[in-house]
N, C-alpha and C positions, 0 to 999 in steps of 0.2 A: 567523816563528815557527819556533822548534826543536819538533822531535816524536823522540820517543823509542820504542822498541819496549818494552814491558814483559813480564816474564814473566807468567804465567796466576795464577800464585799472587799475585806483586804487583797483578797488576791488579785480580783478584778482591777482594784485600782493600780496596783503595782505593775500589771500587766501593760494598764493603759500609757503609762509613764515611758515604757521601752519598748513596745511592740507594736504595729499597726493593727492587732489582730488580737482580740482579746481569746481567755480561754484556759489559759497556760501559765504558770510560772515554773523554775527551778533552775538549777543549774545543770550544767552540762561537764562532768568529771572524764579529762580525756584518759584513755587507757595508756600506760607505757608500752612501748614498741613490743610486740611479742606477748602482751596480756589479754589471755580472752577470757577473764572472770566475767562474768555477770556484773552489773552495778547499777544501783538506783542513780536514774538521769532526773527525773520532775515528778511532781506532785501537780494534779490538776483536780480543778473541783469542775465539773460538766454537767449541765441541765441534762433532766432526762425527758422523755418524748411528751408533748402536747397536752394539756392535761394533770400532766404528774407536777404535784408540788414538791417534789423529793430531788435533792442534787445525787450525782454520783461523783465519788471520790475516788481518783484513780491514780495509780502511780506506775510510771515507764521504767521501765528497764534494759538497760541493753543484755540481752538474752544470750546475742552472737555480735563476736566482734571481728574486724580484721578482716572481712569481705570484700570482694571487689568487683565494683557496678555490679549487684544485684539486679535482679530483674522481673523473677517469678518467684511464688513460694507457694507450697502445699504442706499441708501439715498431715504425718500419718495418723492411720487408726489409734486410738488411745494415747496421743501426744506421744508416740514412741520414737521421734524424730521429725524434723521439717525441712524437708526438701527444699534448696535455694539454688537457683541458677545466678551464673554469673555469665554475663554479657560475653566474653572474650571464650567462653565454650567448656566452661567445667559446672558441672552437678554437683555441690555438696549435699552431704546428708549431715545435719548439725544437731547434738543433742543440746535441746532449749535447757535443761537444767544444770550442764556443767559448761556448756558455751563450747565443748568440742565439736569439730565436724570431720569426717573423709570424704576426700573426692573418690567418686564413685567411676569405676571404668565402664566403657561400652556405650559412651557416648557419642554420637555420630558428630563427624566434622562440621564445623561452621562456616557459613562466610562473615566473618567480625569484622566488617569495613561501616564505619558511619554508623546508622543507626540499628544495622544489623547486628547477628551473632547469634547466640544461645540466649533463647526467650522465655518465653512462659512454660509454666510445669503443672500439671493437672494429673489427679486420678481418676483410674476406670471406677464407676458406682461400685464395680463388684471386686475393688481391689482385694481385700480380704480373701477372696477362692481364686482370682487370676494373677492379682501382684502385678496389673499392667499400670506403669505410668507412661505418659503423652508429654512430649515437647514439643514446643514450636521453635525453629529457628531458620535465619534466612542460608539459602543456599545459591552458589554460583553456577552457571549453564550457560549456556549459548545463549548469548543475548545479553546477559546480564546475570544477574538475581532476582530471588523468589522469596516467599514465604511458603514452608514445608510444614507439617506436621508427623511425628511418626512416634511409634511406641516400641517399649519396650519392658521384661519381668525383670521386676525388684528382686535378686534373688536370697534367698533366706538367710545369707551370710551377713546381705547388707552392704554389699561388695562392689558389686557392679548392676548394670543393667541388662540383660541375656537376650541376646536374639535382637536387637533392636532391627527396627525396618519402618521406611517410610510408608505410608497410609495414604498422603493425600499431597499433592504438590499443586500450588496456585499456578495460572496461569496469567497472563506471558510473561518470561523473563524478561527485565526490563534492565535498562543500563541507568542505575542509580539504586544509592546506598540510603533511601531514608523513606519511613512508610509503611514500615512491614505490616503495622498494626500489630498480630499475633497474641492479642488474650484466645483463650482456650476453655470453654467451662461444657459441663453436661448439666442438660436438664433432668427434669422427673421422669421423663419417659425415657431416658438415657440417651438421646441425639446429642452428637459434641457437634457444639457452636463455635468456630474459625471466625476472629477477626482479620483481616488482609484490607491495608491503607491504599492507598491512590497513587502512592509511588512516586509525587510529587509532578504530575502531570499540570501543567498551568494552562492547557487552552481551553480557560473557562468558559462552558457553553454546554451544549447539549450534545457536543461529539466528544467530550471528555469521556475517562475511562468508567470513571465510577458513574455513568449514565447510559454506559453500553451494557447489555444483559450476555453479551459473547465473550467475555473474560471473568475473571473473580477479584479485578482490582476493585477496591473501594466498596468493598462489602460484607457482609458475615454470612458466613456459609455454615450449612447445617449437614451433618454426615454422620450414616452409621459408626459405630464404634470401632468396624473394621475400615475407615476411611471412605466405604461407598458413599454416594448420596442417596436417600431415602424415595422410594417412590412418591410420596406427600410432597415433597419440595415444591415449591411455588411454579418451578420453569421446567420440569422435565419434560414436557409434552411441547415446547417450542424446541426445537430444531437449531435455531439461531442463538440459544443460549445457554450458558453454563449450568447444569444439573444442579451443584453444589449451591448455588447461589440460593440464600432466605433472604436478605434485605440489602440494599442498593443505597447509591448516595451518599456514601458515609464515607468521610476524609481521610482521616488515620484512630480507627477507634481501638484502644489499649485500654479498657474496661469492659468485662463482661460479667454480669452476676445473673441469678436466678431469685426472683421473687421469694421469699418463702411460703408465703400463701396463696398466690396466686399462679407460680410456677411458670409466668412471665419473664421475658429475658431483656436485662437491662443493659443500656449501654453507654460508657462517655466514649467519646470522642475530640480531639482537638478542631480548633478551627484555624484559618488563616492569621490575619490579624486580631484575635478574641475572637469570638463567635465558637466559644467550646460549650459542649451540648452533652446534659443526659438524656436519654432517650429510652423508649419503651418500644421493644423490637415488635413487630407485627406482620407476617409471613405474606412476603411479595410485595413490601411496601417499600415505596422511592423515599429516602430521607434527606433528598435536595441537592447535596451536592455536587455540582457546585452551583445549579441554575438557581436554587433557594434556599439562601442562609444567612446568618447573623454577622458573619465577618467582613472584612474588609481587606482589599489588599494590601500585603506587607509596605508599611513605609507611606502608604497612603489613607484617604479619607473615603476611598471611591468601596463601595459596597461588593461583594463579590455575588451576581445575581441579585434578587429579589429577595424581600421577606417571603418565609413559610406561608403567611397568612395569602399572601397574593397569588397563591397557585393550590388548587384544590386537588390535584394530583400528587402533593407531597404531604409529607408527616412532619409535623415539627415538633422540637425539643420539649421534654417537660419541667425542664430547668437549664439555661440558656445565660452564657456571657454574652452582651451586645458588641459590636465593635466601640472603642471608647472607653469601656467600661475597666479594660487593664484584663481582662479574659482569667481564665484557671485553670491553664494546662493539666489536664486529668489522667493520670494512669489507670492503675488497678481500683478495683472499686470490690465492695463485699457487702451483703446485707447481712445483718448481724441478727443471727438466730441462736445466742448460746445461752447458758444459765447464767455466767458470772456479774452480766450487768441485766436484772431484770426491764430497768426503764426502758433501755436501747433497743428492745426485740422490735423487728421490722423497721428499724434506720439502716440508714445509708452509709456506708463512709469509702471517700474517694480519696487516694493519693493525687496529691497535691506536688508538683513539680517544680516551676518557677516560684509559685506563692509560698512553697516552703513549706507545707503543712497539711494534716491529717485530717479532708473537710469532715462534717458530719451532717446528715440531714435526716430532719424525721420525714415520714413519707404518709401520707393519706389516700389512699386512690391512689389518682395523678398527681396529687398535691405535693409538693418538693420544698420544704424550709431548712432555709441552712441555721444549724443551731453552734453551738460553741465549738472549735476547733479541737484538736489534739497536737501535742507538739508543735506547737506554734512557736514556744521559746527557742528550738533547737537550730535554727537558719538553715534547715538542710532540706535537699530535695527528696521528697518521698516516691517513690515508684511504684510500689505495691503494697498491696494490705489482704489480710487473710483472717478467717476465725479458727481456732483449734476447736473442732466438734466434742473432744474431751472435755476439759478445763473451759472453753467458751472464753479463753484469751482473745486479745488479736495480736497481731504479730503485724509490723509495718517493715520494708525494708528502705535505706536511704539508697539513693543516687549518686555514691561517689565511690572512690577508689578506698579502701581501707576503712570501709563502712560498716555501721551497726545493724545488725537486727533486731527492733526495741520488742520489747514484750507490753503488752499493755492490761494491767490487771487492775482489781479491787485491792484500794488500798488501805493498809490495815488487815 
C-alpha cells in the first residue's frame, strides 16, 4: 500500500467531506484471519499546544491485533511489553515490536457480565524492584457483584502473576451488572486511586448511594499500596463513612490520570443522557451526581438535579458536555509527558466510545480546550489510552472483538 503525506489544508478538506470530526485521514487495512503483523493505518496532522505554530505529523499503526474487548493498558518499563486486559478475563503481555502476545496465568476469576469483567491494569511505582501488577475487576458474591482490586507479582519469565491477592473490595455488593467504574492509578506520593461507579441506582436525589458516605459506590477511593486506607483520607474520623472514600458524587468514572506538573488527579466520568465530565479531584469534595449535574434523564429533556453552579457544596467539571450536546462518553485518559511529541507535553488525551475517536485537549491550569482528535477516521470505539515512558508513543485500545491496539508515533 502506498502512503503519502498530505498538507494540513488538504488533509482537513478531505476529512471534512468524509467525517464529522476533523483531524485525521487515512485508510484501514483489515488484517487477514490470524494475521498479527503490525501495519500502518493512518497518517494524521495534528496541532500543537496553544502558542505553538508547529504541527505534528502522526502515524497510527496497529501494534497488536486480534484482541478481544481490551479494557486496560499498561506499558512495562523500557517498553519491554504491553499489558492488556480483556474484559472476558484474560491478561495478555504483548510485544509491541512484533505483535506477539502471551496469556498470563495467575489471573483471578472475574464476574464477566454486562459491563463487568477484567477491567483495568496498572503497575506499582516501584515495579522494577517489586514486580507488582494491580488489576481491577468485578466479582460476584452475596447480594450481587462489586468492584475489587488485587495485585500479583509478574514472574521474571513473564508467564504468570504469582501470589495474586485481593487488596480491597468495594462495598456493598449490588444486583446490577453495570457502572463498575474501575480505573486505577498511582499518584506521585504512592497513593493508589480506584474509581467505583454508582451501579446504576436511579433514585436521583440526596438518598442516592453516590451522595452517601457509608458506602464505596459513586466514588473515587484512595488507598495505600497494600489496599489499606491511609490515615490522611478525608472521612477516616467519621464512624458512619467509608475510610477509603476520597471523593464522592461521581456517576461512573472510567478515567483517572495524574497531572505531570501539579500531581493532581484528573478524572473522566459518564453522565446519564450526555452530561459527561472531566474533573480535577480534590480531597473530600462532592462532585454532584445526581443532585447537581449537566445530564438529562435517558430519553427525556428532564434535567438530573440542578446545575453545579446552583449549589455551593459541589464541585463542577473543568470541561463537560451538557444535555442536548450529544455528549462524549469518556473512558480511559492520560496526560502526555513523553519525548516523542514535545508539542503535546501537558496535553490530555481521552478515549471516546460513542464518538469513536481519541480526544485531544490542551490544558492551561484548569482551562481545557479541545484540539484536533486522533483516530477519528477509523470509526472505532476507543476504550483506553496510555503513554510509553520509554518511547513516548501513545497506545490506544479499541473496544471490540478482534480489536487492534494502536501505536501513535511520529510519522517519518
